[in-house]
NUKERO-304073 format. One record per residue: residue in one letter; x, y, z of N, C-alpha, C in turn. Coordinates in nm, 3 decimals. Layout:
! NUKERO-304073
ATOM res    n.xx    n.yy    n.zz   ca.xx   ca.yy   ca.zz    c.xx    c.yy    c.zz
ATOM   A       X       Y       Z       X       Y       Z       X       Y       Z
...
This chain:
! NUKERO-304073
ATOM res    n.xx    n.yy    n.zz   ca.xx   ca.yy   ca.zz    c.xx    c.yy    c.zz
ATOM   M  -2.885  -0.209   0.570  -2.866  -0.266   0.490  -2.688  -0.169   0.456
ATOM   L  -2.685  -0.084   0.427  -2.557  -0.034   0.398  -2.488  -0.039   0.537
ATOM   L  -2.551  -0.012   0.665  -2.456  -0.001   0.764  -2.396  -0.155   0.825
ATOM   E  -2.463  -0.272   0.733  -2.418  -0.403   0.756  -2.257  -0.403   0.677
ATOM   L  -2.290  -0.303   0.598  -2.137  -0.371   0.472  -2.036  -0.253   0.555
ATOM   I  -2.080  -0.178   0.664  -1.951  -0.093   0.746  -1.817  -0.194   0.748
ATOM   P  -1.881  -0.295   0.834  -1.769  -0.434   0.900  -1.651  -0.448   0.790
ATOM   T  -1.736  -0.494   0.655  -1.661  -0.544   0.529  -1.586  -0.434   0.511
ATOM   T  -1.645  -0.283   0.449  -1.578  -0.205   0.394  -1.431  -0.141   0.492
ATOM   V  -1.475  -0.168   0.610  -1.338  -0.155   0.703  -1.193  -0.204   0.671
ATOM   R  -1.259  -0.405   0.729  -1.182  -0.480   0.661  -1.078  -0.429   0.537
ATOM   M  -1.158  -0.424   0.377  -1.116  -0.450   0.255  -1.044  -0.325   0.245
ATOM   S  -1.056  -0.184   0.339  -1.004  -0.056   0.294  -0.873  -0.032   0.350
ATOM   A  -0.853  -0.133   0.481  -0.729  -0.073   0.545  -0.641  -0.184   0.503
ATOM   P  -0.578  -0.273   0.425  -0.501  -0.271   0.342  -0.485  -0.187   0.217
ATOM   L  -0.564  -0.146   0.173  -0.550  -0.069   0.026  -0.500   0.113   0.141
ATOM   A  -0.514   0.087   0.203  -0.480   0.260   0.284  -0.379   0.261   0.347
ATOM   L  -0.291   0.124   0.412  -0.130   0.120   0.391  -0.017   0.150   0.296
ATOM   A  -0.071   0.064   0.186   0.012   0.058   0.071  -0.033   0.188  -0.005
ATOM   A  -0.158   0.288  -0.032  -0.138   0.420  -0.002  -0.067   0.491   0.029
ATOM   L  -0.078   0.468   0.160   0.013   0.596   0.243   0.082   0.589   0.192
ATOM   G   0.188   0.430   0.143   0.343   0.407   0.122   0.340   0.463   0.022
ATOM   G   0.244   0.493  -0.077   0.253   0.548  -0.209   0.264   0.696  -0.211
ATOM   V   0.202   0.740  -0.108   0.215   0.911  -0.089   0.348   0.959  -0.011
ATOM   Y   0.388   0.861   0.053   0.589   0.893   0.090   0.657   0.893  -0.013
ATOM   S   0.658   0.792  -0.076   0.755   0.787  -0.204   0.743   0.887  -0.275
ATOM   E   0.595   0.909  -0.315   0.575   1.016  -0.437   0.617   1.207  -0.379
ATOM   R   0.576   1.174  -0.260   0.573   1.305  -0.197   0.738   1.326  -0.173
ATOM   A   0.793   1.204  -0.204   0.952   1.229  -0.195   1.054   1.224  -0.286
ATOM   G   0.945   1.271  -0.446   0.974   1.207  -0.568   1.017   1.146  -0.647
ATOM   V   0.950   1.021  -0.589   0.969   0.859  -0.674   0.834   0.820  -0.665
ATOM   V   0.813   0.790  -0.814   0.679   0.711  -0.862   0.760   0.546  -0.805
ATOM   N   0.629   0.528  -0.756   0.658   0.405  -0.679   0.493   0.277  -0.748
ATOM   I   0.519   0.236  -0.888   0.467   0.147  -0.947   0.451   0.007  -0.873
ATOM   G   0.547  -0.009  -0.832   0.593  -0.167  -0.706   0.527  -0.176  -0.586
ATOM   L   0.430  -0.066  -0.571   0.320  -0.117  -0.446   0.253  -0.304  -0.411
ATOM   E   0.247  -0.287  -0.568   0.156  -0.446  -0.607   0.255  -0.591  -0.531
ATOM   G   0.358  -0.504  -0.602   0.494  -0.670  -0.547   0.519  -0.631  -0.432
ATOM   M   0.528  -0.530  -0.344   0.543  -0.537  -0.254   0.427  -0.602  -0.123
ATOM   M   0.324  -0.553  -0.179   0.198  -0.606  -0.082   0.214  -0.756  -0.103
ATOM   L   0.235  -0.785  -0.204   0.226  -0.931  -0.255   0.317  -1.023  -0.178
ATOM   M   0.449  -0.975  -0.144   0.593  -1.025  -0.094   0.533  -1.026   0.049
ATOM   G   0.488  -0.926   0.093   0.492  -0.841   0.266   0.392  -0.994   0.277
ATOM   A   0.259  -1.031   0.227   0.111  -1.144   0.231   0.228  -1.244   0.223
ATOM   F   0.338  -1.314   0.126   0.360  -1.422   0.100   0.504  -1.432   0.244
ATOM   G   0.561  -1.310   0.263   0.639  -1.345   0.440   0.565  -1.393   0.519
ATOM   Y   0.443  -1.294   0.560   0.353  -1.348   0.689   0.312  -1.506   0.677
ATOM   V   0.248  -1.546   0.539   0.230  -1.665   0.556   0.355  -1.779   0.582
ATOM   I   0.445  -1.782   0.524   0.545  -1.864   0.567   0.614  -1.841   0.708
ATOM   G   0.630  -1.696   0.719   0.693  -1.667   0.824   0.579  -1.747   0.988
ATOM   T   0.455  -1.706   0.967   0.374  -1.743   1.047   0.369  -1.947   1.079
ATOM   D   0.352  -1.952   0.960   0.359  -2.160   0.929   0.516  -2.164   1.032
ATOM   A   0.600  -2.108   0.961   0.732  -2.180   1.027   0.790  -2.113   1.176
ATOM   F   0.718  -2.070   1.243   0.715  -2.014   1.340   0.634  -1.983   1.445
ATOM   A   0.532  -2.010   1.424   0.384  -2.091   1.480   0.365  -1.935   1.577
ATOM   Y   0.395  -1.798   1.473   0.395  -1.689   1.604   0.325  -1.576   1.448
ATOM   P   0.215  -1.532   1.459   0.191  -1.401   1.368   0.272  -1.307   1.375
ATOM   S   0.306  -1.300   1.501   0.392  -1.152   1.493   0.529  -1.175   1.397
ATOM   V   0.605  -1.253   1.476   0.705  -1.344   1.372   0.690  -1.329   1.207
ATOM   G   0.569  -1.374   1.181   0.516  -1.346   1.011   0.492  -1.193   0.948
ATOM   L   0.400  -1.172   1.103   0.426  -1.005   1.035   0.592  -0.929   1.032
ATOM   L   0.651  -0.960   1.113   0.770  -0.896   1.111   0.861  -0.953   0.980
ATOM   I   0.835  -1.088   0.948   0.937  -1.098   0.826   0.844  -1.065   0.685
ATOM   G   0.750  -1.067   0.693   0.627  -0.987   0.562   0.662  -0.856   0.538
ATOM   I   0.717  -0.794   0.641   0.732  -0.632   0.641   0.895  -0.617   0.577
ATOM   G   0.941  -0.732   0.636   1.122  -0.751   0.610   1.152  -0.761   0.435
ATOM   L   1.055  -0.831   0.411   1.053  -0.860   0.273   0.990  -0.712   0.162
ATOM   G   0.925  -0.636   0.200   0.823  -0.607   0.177   0.930  -0.443   0.177
ATOM   G   1.022  -0.412   0.252   1.107  -0.343   0.306   1.239  -0.373   0.205
ATOM   G   1.252  -0.514   0.198   1.374  -0.509   0.046   1.350  -0.439  -0.018
ATOM   L   1.209  -0.526  -0.095   1.153  -0.469  -0.236   1.194  -0.328  -0.225
ATOM   G   1.129  -0.211  -0.142   1.159  -0.111  -0.146   1.265  -0.059  -0.125
ATOM   L   1.365  -0.107  -0.108   1.556  -0.074  -0.109   1.592  -0.084  -0.234
ATOM   L   1.586  -0.220  -0.250   1.624  -0.225  -0.458   1.573  -0.130  -0.509
ATOM   H   1.388  -0.111  -0.477   1.343  -0.021  -0.622   1.395   0.147  -0.592
ATOM   A   1.461   0.145  -0.461   1.541   0.298  -0.412   1.698   0.284  -0.513
ATOM   L   1.747   0.182  -0.462   1.904   0.145  -0.536   1.882   0.167  -0.690
ATOM   A   1.783   0.093  -0.764   1.760   0.103  -0.904   1.713   0.263  -0.927
ATOM   S   1.639   0.270  -0.891   1.598   0.452  -0.883   1.653   0.584  -0.882
ATOM   I   1.750   0.597  -0.771   1.764   0.677  -0.712   1.899   0.619  -0.732
ATOM   T   2.018   0.590  -0.700   2.161   0.532  -0.682   2.173   0.552  -0.864
ATOM   F   2.146   0.431  -0.897   2.138   0.401  -1.055   2.049   0.478  -1.128
ATOM   R   1.977   0.589  -1.122   1.910   0.628  -1.199   1.782   0.573  -1.313
ATOM   A   1.763   0.465  -1.275   1.722   0.361  -1.340   1.595   0.434  -1.378
ATOM   N   1.467   0.409  -1.504   1.359   0.490  -1.507   1.228   0.453  -1.401
ATOM   Q   1.205   0.515  -1.328   1.135   0.484  -1.216   1.028   0.379  -1.235
ATOM   I   0.925   0.357  -1.379   0.839   0.297  -1.401   0.849   0.141  -1.400
ATOM   V   0.967   0.213  -1.481   1.049   0.016  -1.538   1.116  -0.027  -1.419
ATOM   S   1.130  -0.013  -1.347   1.185  -0.039  -1.211   1.120  -0.089  -1.142
ATOM   G   0.978   0.010  -1.102   0.844  -0.019  -1.071   0.799  -0.179  -1.099
ATOM   V   0.794  -0.223  -1.227   0.686  -0.266  -1.297   0.819  -0.415  -1.262
ATOM   S   0.927  -0.374  -1.273   1.041  -0.515  -1.226   0.981  -0.532  -1.070
ATOM   I   0.976  -0.495  -0.997   1.021  -0.525  -0.862   0.837  -0.613  -0.883
ATOM   N   0.749  -0.544  -0.931   0.631  -0.668  -0.932   0.654  -0.771  -0.987
ATOM   L   0.706  -0.740  -1.107   0.732  -0.924  -1.200   0.813  -0.997  -1.054
ATOM   L   0.896  -0.962  -0.994   1.016  -1.043  -0.945   0.922  -1.089  -0.795
ATOM   A   0.842  -1.008  -0.769   0.733  -1.030  -0.634   0.661  -1.178  -0.708
ATOM   I   0.580  -1.196  -0.824   0.527  -1.276  -0.854   0.604  -1.373  -0.883
ATOM   G   0.706  -1.364  -1.001   0.768  -1.483  -0.998   0.862  -1.550  -0.858
ATOM   V   0.862  -1.499  -0.781   0.965  -1.564  -0.627   0.848  -1.624  -0.564
ATOM   T   0.692  -1.517  -0.542   0.586  -1.592  -0.486   0.577  -1.681  -0.489
ATOM   E   0.540  -1.717  -0.675   0.504  -1.832  -0.707   0.578  -1.939  -0.724
ATOM   F   0.706  -1.931  -0.743   0.775  -2.027  -0.753   0.779  -2.066  -0.591
ATOM   L   0.829  -1.985  -0.500   0.838  -2.041  -0.339   0.716  -2.062  -0.282
ATOM   G   0.590  -2.039  -0.332   0.496  -2.023  -0.227   0.435  -2.144  -0.306
ATOM   R   0.445  -2.227  -0.371   0.353  -2.337  -0.368   0.346  -2.451  -0.277
ATOM   S   0.481  -2.433  -0.206   0.406  -2.530  -0.080   0.353  -2.485   0.033
ATOM   A   0.371  -2.317   0.009   0.236  -2.245   0.117   0.107  -2.216   0.113
ATOM   T   0.099  -2.245   0.001  -0.052  -2.232  -0.070  -0.147  -2.298   0.037
ATOM   S  -0.133  -2.433   0.053  -0.238  -2.543   0.080  -0.198  -2.488   0.245
ATOM   R  -0.136  -2.419   0.324  -0.121  -2.428   0.473  -0.219  -2.275   0.499
ATOM   R  -0.279  -2.310   0.598  -0.339  -2.251   0.712  -0.312  -2.204   0.790
ATOM   V  -0.309  -2.031   0.821  -0.211  -1.988   0.939  -0.303  -1.913   1.039
ATOM   E  -0.273  -1.904   1.156  -0.343  -1.798   1.261  -0.294  -1.638   1.151
ATOM   G  -0.402  -1.615   1.242  -0.409  -1.438   1.201  -0.365  -1.361   1.321
ATOM   L  -0.342  -1.194   1.300  -0.295  -1.145   1.390  -0.413  -1.113   1.500
ATOM   S  -0.393  -1.112   1.594  -0.475  -1.098   1.701  -0.560  -0.908   1.652
ATOM   H  -0.728  -0.995   1.746  -0.779  -0.896   1.682  -0.863  -0.762   1.817
ATOM   W  -0.863  -0.623   1.808  -0.949  -0.626   1.958  -1.071  -0.577   1.902
ATOM   D  -1.155  -0.587   2.014  -1.280  -0.588   2.019  -1.339  -0.484   2.090
ATOM   L  -1.370  -0.380   2.018  -1.404  -0.203   2.087  -1.558  -0.182   2.075
ATOM   P  -1.625  -0.179   2.201  -1.741  -0.127   2.222  -1.792  -0.010   2.089
ATOM   L  -1.884  -0.023   2.029  -1.925   0.054   1.942  -1.855   0.066   1.839
ATOM   I  -1.781   0.005   1.797  -1.679  -0.015   1.668  -1.672  -0.127   1.617
ATOM   G  -1.666  -0.225   1.720  -1.655  -0.374   1.620  -1.518  -0.471   1.663
ATOM   S  -1.504  -0.601   1.608  -1.352  -0.643   1.601  -1.280  -0.647   1.499
ATOM   Y  -1.169  -0.542   1.525  -1.053  -0.568   1.365  -0.965  -0.576   1.437
ATOM   S  -0.826  -0.642   1.317  -0.696  -0.679   1.351  -0.646  -0.539   1.439
ATOM   F  -0.582  -0.538   1.528  -0.486  -0.410   1.541  -0.416  -0.328   1.455
ATOM   I  -0.390  -0.425   1.346  -0.320  -0.291   1.236  -0.423  -0.185   1.178
ATOM   V  -0.552  -0.268   1.180  -0.672  -0.195   1.152  -0.694  -0.038   1.195
ATOM   Y  -0.677  -0.039   1.348  -0.702   0.082   1.404  -0.509   0.128   1.392
ATOM   L  -0.422   0.060   1.347  -0.296   0.159   1.355  -0.332   0.223   1.238
ATOM   T  -0.396   0.174   1.155  -0.397   0.216   0.993  -0.469   0.374   1.012
ATOM   L  -0.557   0.367   1.104  -0.608   0.468   1.085  -0.508   0.612   1.158
ATOM   I  -0.445   0.507   1.310  -0.377   0.648   1.349  -0.232   0.667   1.285
ATOM   L  -0.218   0.560   1.173  -0.083   0.630   1.093  -0.123   0.764   0.987
ATOM   V  -0.241   0.706   0.913  -0.326   0.834   0.837  -0.319   0.977   0.885
ATOM   I  -0.341   0.956   1.025  -0.375   1.114   1.087  -0.251   1.182   1.109
ATOM   I  -0.147   1.066   1.182  -0.016   1.102   1.212   0.055   1.148   1.067
ATOM   S   0.040   1.072   1.004   0.089   1.080   0.854   0.073   1.289   0.798
ATOM   Q  -0.022   1.279   0.826  -0.098   1.401   0.747  -0.009   1.481   0.878
ATOM   I  -0.016   1.490   0.956   0.077   1.591   1.068   0.212   1.601   1.015
ATOM   V   0.257   1.503   1.018   0.428   1.539   1.008   0.472   1.550   0.866
ATOM   L   0.403   1.451   0.755   0.427   1.561   0.609   0.406   1.718   0.595
ATOM   F   0.316   1.765   0.691   0.295   1.881   0.620   0.261   2.046   0.730
ATOM   R   0.353   1.929   0.842   0.377   2.022   1.020   0.467   2.031   1.072
ATOM   T   0.608   1.907   1.003   0.688   1.863   1.099   0.855   1.898   1.007
ATOM   V   0.953   1.934   1.023   1.059   1.970   0.961   1.140   1.857   0.878
ATOM   W   1.098   1.772   0.906   1.133   1.618   0.876   1.048   1.603   0.760
ATOM   G   0.910   1.603   0.742   0.829   1.599   0.645   0.825   1.711   0.548
ATOM   L   0.853   1.811   0.609   0.861   1.906   0.478   1.020   1.910   0.415
ATOM   R   1.081   1.866   0.464   1.219   1.804   0.390   1.209   1.716   0.262
ATOM   L   1.117   1.632   0.333   1.083   1.491   0.224   0.988   1.567   0.130
ATOM   C   0.926   1.648   0.172   0.850   1.682   0.028   0.882   1.770  -0.039
ATOM   A   0.985   1.852   0.046   1.096   1.926  -0.044   1.169   1.838  -0.162
ATOM   A   1.223   1.728  -0.127   1.272   1.647  -0.233   1.150   1.599  -0.361
ATOM   G   1.052   1.633  -0.357   0.949   1.583  -0.434   0.910   1.713  -0.494
ATOM   E   0.939   1.815  -0.463   0.899   1.959  -0.524   1.068   2.023  -0.615
ATOM   S   1.133   2.082  -0.486   1.262   2.129  -0.530   1.376   2.084  -0.465
ATOM   A   1.513   2.020  -0.539   1.586   2.027  -0.494   1.698   2.117  -0.451
ATOM   E   1.681   2.204  -0.512   1.720   2.285  -0.500   1.741   2.358  -0.339
ATOM   A   1.586   2.325  -0.347   1.547   2.361  -0.175   1.641   2.345  -0.110
ATOM   L   1.654   2.205  -0.139   1.709   2.144   0.011   1.884   2.125  -0.028
ATOM   D   1.933   2.154  -0.187   2.025   2.236  -0.192   2.090   2.322  -0.102
ATOM   A   2.039   2.426  -0.121   2.052   2.556  -0.020   2.020   2.524   0.097
ATOM   L   2.023   2.422   0.188   1.998   2.393   0.294   2.120   2.283   0.358
ATOM   G   2.203   2.238   0.223   2.281   2.194   0.300   2.235   2.011   0.274
ATOM   L   2.101   1.991   0.261   2.044   1.830   0.246   2.109   1.789   0.124
ATOM   S   2.070   1.633   0.158   2.060   1.541   0.021   1.902   1.491  -0.016
ATOM   R   1.894   1.481  -0.122   1.793   1.460  -0.220   1.748   1.336  -0.190
ATOM   S   1.879   1.223  -0.200   1.879   1.098  -0.228   1.867   1.030  -0.120
ATOM   R   1.893   1.105   0.035   1.862   1.058   0.152   1.726   1.065   0.184
ATOM   Q   1.638   1.213   0.168   1.469   1.207   0.181   1.417   1.077   0.069
ATOM   Q   1.490   1.066  -0.018   1.422   1.024  -0.131   1.401   0.836  -0.110
ATOM   Y   1.515   0.816  -0.006   1.521   0.703   0.027   1.440   0.640   0.168
ATOM   L   1.459   0.790   0.233   1.372   0.729   0.345   1.255   0.703   0.327
ATOM   G   1.197   0.813   0.230   1.061   0.818   0.122   0.984   0.683   0.075
ATOM   V   1.092   0.579  -0.011   1.070   0.457  -0.070   1.092   0.345   0.045
ATOM   M   1.201   0.340   0.078   1.159   0.227   0.203   1.050   0.242   0.295
ATOM   I   1.027   0.356   0.329   0.908   0.348   0.452   0.778   0.318   0.374
ATOM   S   0.759   0.314   0.192   0.676   0.298   0.088   0.612   0.162   0.125
ATOM   G   0.762   0.067   0.124   0.762  -0.060   0.115   0.748  -0.102   0.255
ATOM   I   0.757  -0.071   0.388   0.669  -0.085   0.489   0.571  -0.103   0.496
ATOM   L   0.523   0.002   0.458   0.356   0.007   0.497   0.309  -0.085   0.374
ATOM   A   0.320  -0.037   0.251   0.255  -0.170   0.181   0.276  -0.351   0.212
ATOM   S   0.460  -0.344   0.241   0.391  -0.529   0.290   0.322  -0.483   0.394
ATOM   T   0.308  -0.413   0.535   0.210  -0.412   0.613   0.087  -0.434   0.576
ATOM   G   0.038  -0.364   0.469  -0.090  -0.374   0.411  -0.081  -0.553   0.369
ATOM   G  -0.039  -0.611   0.273   0.038  -0.713   0.220  -0.021  -0.850   0.329
ATOM   C   0.046  -0.798   0.457   0.011  -0.902   0.573  -0.083  -0.902   0.636
ATOM   L  -0.131  -0.794   0.636  -0.289  -0.761   0.721  -0.401  -0.874   0.624
ATOM   L  -0.342  -0.839   0.462  -0.466  -0.912   0.372  -0.448  -1.030   0.388
ATOM   A  -0.364  -1.156   0.430  -0.301  -1.283   0.417  -0.347  -1.310   0.586
ATOM   S  -0.338  -1.211   0.694  -0.350  -1.279   0.814  -0.565  -1.245   0.767
ATOM   E  -0.589  -1.169   0.773  -0.754  -1.180   0.738  -0.787  -1.323   0.672
ATOM   A  -0.697  -1.349   0.576  -0.779  -1.455   0.484  -0.691  -1.622   0.554
ATOM   H  -0.639  -1.615   0.621  -0.504  -1.714   0.689  -0.451  -1.811   0.590
ATOM   Y  -0.426  -1.745   0.502  -0.347  -1.861   0.414  -0.285  -1.737   0.244
ATOM   F  -0.198  -1.804   0.193  -0.143  -1.722   0.076  -0.164  -1.799  -0.046
ATOM   T  -0.236  -1.751  -0.190  -0.228  -1.814  -0.260  -0.179  -1.683  -0.367
ATOM   K  -0.146  -1.785  -0.524  -0.084  -1.699  -0.626  -0.161  -1.585  -0.663
ATOM   G  -0.071  -1.499  -0.649  -0.156  -1.317  -0.724  -0.278  -1.304  -0.663
ATOM   M  -0.246  -1.340  -0.473  -0.390  -1.289  -0.406  -0.381  -1.172  -0.351
ATOM   T  -0.302  -1.045  -0.434  -0.320  -0.861  -0.427  -0.429  -0.866  -0.525
ATOM   A  -0.444  -0.936  -0.650  -0.495  -0.921  -0.733  -0.524  -0.765  -0.772
ATOM   G  -0.441  -0.720  -0.781  -0.421  -0.597  -0.839  -0.446  -0.453  -0.734
ATOM   R  -0.439  -0.494  -0.637  -0.509  -0.389  -0.461  -0.422  -0.283  -0.514
ATOM   G  -0.232  -0.336  -0.521  -0.194  -0.207  -0.547  -0.141  -0.095  -0.605
ATOM   Y  -0.228  -0.168  -0.731  -0.288  -0.032  -0.827  -0.385   0.066  -0.789
ATOM   V  -0.484   0.015  -0.758  -0.585   0.054  -0.683  -0.502   0.157  -0.564
ATOM   A  -0.424   0.110  -0.475  -0.357   0.170  -0.384  -0.323   0.332  -0.472
ATOM   L  -0.256   0.283  -0.587  -0.197   0.393  -0.639  -0.318   0.484  -0.707
ATOM   A  -0.410   0.434  -0.717  -0.506   0.501  -0.792  -0.544   0.592  -0.638
ATOM   A  -0.576   0.560  -0.544  -0.627   0.612  -0.455  -0.526   0.733  -0.410
ATOM   V  -0.364   0.727  -0.426  -0.297   0.806  -0.419  -0.314   0.967  -0.521
ATOM   I  -0.357   0.941  -0.614  -0.359   1.024  -0.716  -0.526   1.104  -0.683
ATOM   F  -0.581   1.039  -0.644  -0.736   1.070  -0.645  -0.754   1.170  -0.496
ATOM   G  -0.646   1.089  -0.394  -0.641   1.178  -0.306  -0.558   1.260  -0.257
ATOM   K  -0.489   1.318  -0.399  -0.380   1.417  -0.472  -0.244   1.423  -0.349
ATOM   W  -0.228   1.309  -0.348  -0.072   1.305  -0.261  -0.106   1.348  -0.160
ATOM   N  -0.200   1.319  -0.076  -0.240   1.336   0.056  -0.293   1.232   0.189
ATOM   P  -0.225   1.204   0.266  -0.291   1.103   0.349  -0.412   1.100   0.381
ATOM   L  -0.458   1.165   0.407  -0.644   1.194   0.411  -0.664   1.181   0.332
ATOM   G  -0.657   1.224   0.223  -0.739   1.247   0.120  -0.746   1.057   0.049
ATOM   S  -0.604   1.028   0.040  -0.588   0.903  -0.003  -0.673   0.824   0.064
ATOM   G  -0.649   0.830   0.210  -0.741   0.704   0.304  -0.915   0.735   0.273
ATOM   A  -0.957   0.853   0.256  -1.054   0.838   0.259  -1.099   0.772   0.099
ATOM   A  -1.033   0.835  -0.025  -1.020   0.700  -0.144  -1.037   0.561  -0.106
ATOM   C  -0.927   0.527  -0.013  -0.943   0.350  -0.012  -1.071   0.327   0.068
ATOM   L  -1.144   0.355   0.132  -1.261   0.398   0.162  -1.349   0.321   0.042
ATOM   L  -1.389   0.458  -0.043  -1.458   0.411  -0.178  -1.482   0.321  -0.204
ATOM   F  -1.302   0.233  -0.245  -1.261   0.115  -0.314  -1.310   0.029  -0.219
ATOM   G  -1.319   0.054  -0.084  -1.347  -0.078   0.014  -1.474  -0.138   0.000
ATOM   F  -1.544  -0.015  -0.016  -1.685  -0.009  -0.022  -1.746  -0.094  -0.124
ATOM   A  -1.686  -0.075  -0.219  -1.676  -0.145  -0.374  -1.678  -0.281  -0.337
ATOM   S  -1.571  -0.327  -0.289  -1.521  -0.465  -0.290  -1.636  -0.495  -0.173
ATOM   A  -1.718  -0.445  -0.059  -1.792  -0.494   0.020  -1.909  -0.532  -0.049
ATOM   L  -1.919  -0.465  -0.095  -2.090  -0.441  -0.223  -2.055  -0.590  -0.300
ATOM   E  -1.936  -0.623  -0.308  -1.898  -0.746  -0.448  -1.919  -0.816  -0.331
ATOM   L  -1.857  -0.826  -0.242  -1.874  -0.985  -0.150  -2.031  -0.992  -0.140
ATOM   A  -2.107  -0.881  -0.064  -2.272  -0.930   0.008  -2.321  -0.907  -0.112
ATOM   N  -2.328  -0.892  -0.242  -2.417  -0.903  -0.355  -2.576  -0.941  -0.320
ATOM   R  -2.627  -0.833  -0.205  -2.750  -0.817  -0.208  -2.898  -0.822  -0.306
ATOM   W  -2.830  -0.772  -0.399  -2.910  -0.698  -0.529  -2.889  -0.810  -0.644
ATOM   H  -2.788  -0.953  -0.615  -2.815  -1.065  -0.692  -2.799  -0.965  -0.829
ATOM   L  -2.726  -0.927  -0.829  -2.637  -0.869  -0.962  -2.554  -0.998  -0.999
ATOM   P  -2.489  -0.976  -1.143  -2.383  -1.065  -1.211  -2.261  -1.044  -1.148
ATOM   P  -2.255  -1.164  -1.102  -2.100  -1.138  -1.039  -1.927  -1.140  -1.155
ATOM   Q  -2.016  -1.127  -1.255  -1.854  -1.099  -1.327  -1.872  -0.938  -1.267
ATOM   L  -2.000  -0.862  -1.299  -2.011  -0.676  -1.282  -1.935  -0.670  -1.131
ATOM   L  -1.973  -0.736  -1.048  -1.954  -0.753  -0.905  -1.832  -0.750  -0.884
ATOM   N  -1.715  -0.854  -0.931  -1.599  -0.868  -0.949  -1.524  -0.742  -1.015
ATOM   S  -1.591  -0.670  -1.112  -1.519  -0.552  -1.151  -1.533  -0.453  -1.151
ATOM   L  -1.627  -0.448  -1.052  -1.651  -0.316  -0.981  -1.585  -0.227  -0.945
ATOM   P  -1.464  -0.240  -0.827  -1.369  -0.172  -0.772  -1.254  -0.140  -0.889
ATOM   Y  -1.267  -0.207  -0.969  -1.131  -0.175  -1.098  -1.241  -0.049  -1.140
ATOM   L  -1.343  -0.074  -1.183  -1.446   0.022  -1.239  -1.447   0.141  -1.231
ATOM   L  -1.452   0.154  -1.073  -1.371   0.278  -1.015  -1.315   0.313  -0.992
ATOM   T  -1.209   0.257  -1.010  -1.065   0.329  -1.015  -1.019   0.379  -1.117
ATOM   M  -1.102   0.315  -1.288  -1.080   0.381  -1.395  -1.149   0.526  -1.405
ATOM   I  -1.287   0.518  -1.325  -1.374   0.652  -1.337  -1.321   0.720  -1.246
ATOM   V  -1.281   0.759  -1.140  -1.195   0.765  -1.035  -1.101   0.867  -1.108
ATOM   L  -0.988   0.755  -1.208  -0.871   0.835  -1.251  -0.952   0.899  -1.394
ATOM   V  -1.025   0.917  -1.432  -1.076   0.991  -1.566  -1.114   1.135  -1.516
ATOM   G  -1.161   1.094  -1.379  -1.269   1.219  -1.296  -1.153   1.279  -1.277
ATOM   V  -1.055   1.247  -1.236  -0.942   1.327  -1.117  -0.827   1.372  -1.206
ATOM   I  -0.765   1.301  -1.299  -0.670   1.339  -1.360  -0.667   1.453  -1.466
ATOM   G  -0.561   1.516  -1.476  -0.586   1.692  -1.471  -0.608   1.762  -1.400
ATOM   K  -0.659   1.735  -1.288  -0.736   1.814  -1.146  -0.609   1.793  -1.056
ATOM   A  -0.610   1.689  -1.017  -0.480   1.680  -0.917  -0.317   1.703  -0.960
ATOM   N  -0.241   1.796  -0.923  -0.112   1.821  -0.939  -0.012   1.748  -0.866
ATOM   P   0.068   1.663  -0.927   0.174   1.590  -0.863   0.255   1.675  -0.789
ATOM   P   0.345   1.617  -0.743   0.493   1.708  -0.682   0.522   1.771  -0.762
ATOM   A   0.589   1.828  -0.785   0.680   1.938  -0.924   0.759   1.824  -1.032
ATOM   S   0.871   1.777  -0.913   0.944   1.689  -0.955   0.956   1.564  -0.981
ATOM   L   0.817   1.516  -0.914   0.841   1.346  -0.923   0.832   1.274  -1.088
ATOM   G   0.885   1.207  -1.050   0.982   1.102  -1.156   1.124   1.138  -1.222
ATOM   K   1.155   1.308  -1.157   1.233   1.365  -1.231   1.379   1.310  -1.172
ATOM   Q   1.467   1.298  -1.260   1.613   1.281  -1.195   1.670   1.385  -1.205
ATOM   Q   1.724   1.462  -1.070   1.814   1.596  -1.067   1.944   1.590  -1.045
């Protein structure tokens, strides 16, 4: 019975994993990114309106990524250049995305669009190519962040600005890169979500950005750990959809969020964030 939940678990985990991976890049660079939810939502919205307007899912994907990347740039501009409070900036990003998509998305909510192409691999199943890309990105990010010069420099921005100063490097530049990558990855997760649903609805991310942020903490700001945490949350969502045990739907609907709270209570205090996370230097 549990094996039957694997395909659904993978599909539910992939958007979360992309957003969580974005959170890892941003927070490893020292910038708190509460705005993952808004970036995912804007990505989903951009995918639907782009696919509907041009009739090509690939164009919708590019538009969704562009919109999410734009929010990442906005968050970086506010929190790095203008030194705004990073939590407030992230919350503002979420509110902006909700407002824009609700106002402009009224005409898009009733339109059904084509999804991204699926790859059918033997013994694995049929998934969007973005799902396979997600797995590759998680593995590559683990190597890039901790085994390459570029990755170590980005991580240094979240650990010690003095180390970058000693090398004559700009901390702001590393942080901009981290936040921009964060916006691109989170919005790609939103695009995948809309692609699988084939439509856009108001607030369709339903808190997944916050769950992804919890996965970042649970995974100890590590790509592989965060990806594994997303599998756990995806499994909880798969149980909600399957409901083989005929449990109360209210309980199943809240299961992913209850699991998020339990994970945070169990991990908080044990996971050490980057030393300069959220600090203006």
